[in-house]
Each structure stands twice: as C-alpha cells, then as structure tokens.
C-alpha positions as CSV (number, residue, x, y, z in Angstrom):
1,M,120.5,72.6,115.5
2,P,119.1,75.7,113.6
3,M,121.3,78.7,113.4
4,T,120.4,81.9,115.2
5,L,120.1,85.2,113.3
6,D,123.1,86.4,115.2
7,K,125.2,83.4,114.0
8,V,124.0,83.9,110.4
9,L,124.9,87.6,110.5
10,T,128.3,86.9,112.0
11,S,129.0,84.3,109.3
12,A,127.8,86.6,106.5
13,E,130.1,89.4,107.8
14,T,133.1,87.1,107.2
15,L,132.3,86.9,103.4
16,P,134.0,89.2,101.0
17,R,132.1,92.3,100.2
18,D,131.1,91.2,96.8
19,E,129.7,88.0,98.2
20,Q,127.8,89.9,100.9
21,E,126.2,92.0,98.2
22,M,125.4,88.8,96.2
23,L,123.9,87.3,99.4
24,E,121.8,90.4,99.9
25,E,120.5,90.4,96.4
26,L,119.7,86.7,96.6
27,L,117.7,87.1,99.8
28,R,115.9,90.1,98.4
29,K,114.9,88.1,95.3
30,R,113.8,85.1,97.2
31,R,111.7,87.3,99.5
32,I,110.0,88.9,96.5
33,E,109.3,85.4,94.9
34,A,107.8,84.1,98.2
35,W,105.6,87.2,98.4
36,R,104.5,86.6,94.7
37,R,103.7,82.9,95.5
38,E,101.8,84.0,98.6
39,T,99.9,86.7,96.7
40,A,99.0,84.3,94.0
41,A,97.7,81.7,96.4
42,E,95.5,84.4,98.1
43,A,94.2,85.4,94.7
44,R,93.3,81.9,93.7
45,K,91.4,81.6,97.1
46,A,89.6,84.8,96.4
47,V,88.6,83.7,92.9
48,K,87.4,80.4,94.3
49,A,85.3,82.0,97.0
50,F,83.9,84.5,94.4
51,R,82.9,81.8,92.1
52,A,81.5,79.8,95.0
53,G,79.2,82.8,95.8
54,R,81.0,83.6,99.1
55,L,82.1,87.0,97.9
56,K,79.9,89.6,96.3
57,A,80.7,92.0,93.5
58,E,80.9,95.6,94.5
59,P,81.3,98.9,92.6
60,V,84.9,99.8,92.3
61,E,84.2,103.2,94.0
62,T,83.0,101.5,97.1
63,V,86.1,99.3,97.3
64,I,88.3,102.3,96.7
65,D,86.6,104.3,99.5
66,R,86.9,101.4,101.8
67,L,90.7,101.1,101.1
68,R,91.2,104.8,101.5
69,A,89.5,104.7,104.9
70,V,91.8,101.7,106.0
71,L,94.9,103.5,104.8
72,Q,93.8,106.8,106.6
73,T,93.4,105.0,110.0
74,E,96.8,103.4,109.6
75,T,98.5,106.7,109.1
76,E,96.9,108.2,112.2
C-alpha cells in the first residue's frame, strides 16, 4: 500500500534536523535530475522532428517575439 503524502511528512518530521535537511537536499537534487532527463528527452524529440522535416527553421527574432508574447499573457 503506497504511503500518503501526509504519512511521508509525518515520518520525515520524526527524523533529526540534519537528516531532514539531507532529505530535502536529496529530493531537490532528484527533482532537478528528473527535470534534466525530461528536458533532454524533449530536445531529442525536437531534433528528430526537425531532421524529419516536421519543424521549420525560423529567425531567432520571430521565436523571441513569440516567447515574449506568451510570457506577457501569462503575467496578465
């Protein structure tokens, strides 16, 4: 039976302070590594799609303008 988040937190709170800090650091590092793997996989897919002709090259200014527009709408 999988542990609930509440049970995990309760268990973590029983650890000594230094082990809680170690757990926090380990979780952070694992999350970063998972993000890196996910990003690398997405990059490989994008390169494959580009090489297969499913993506087109665009001027960097166009891409930057589009990214700025997306960021602007997210902040509104």
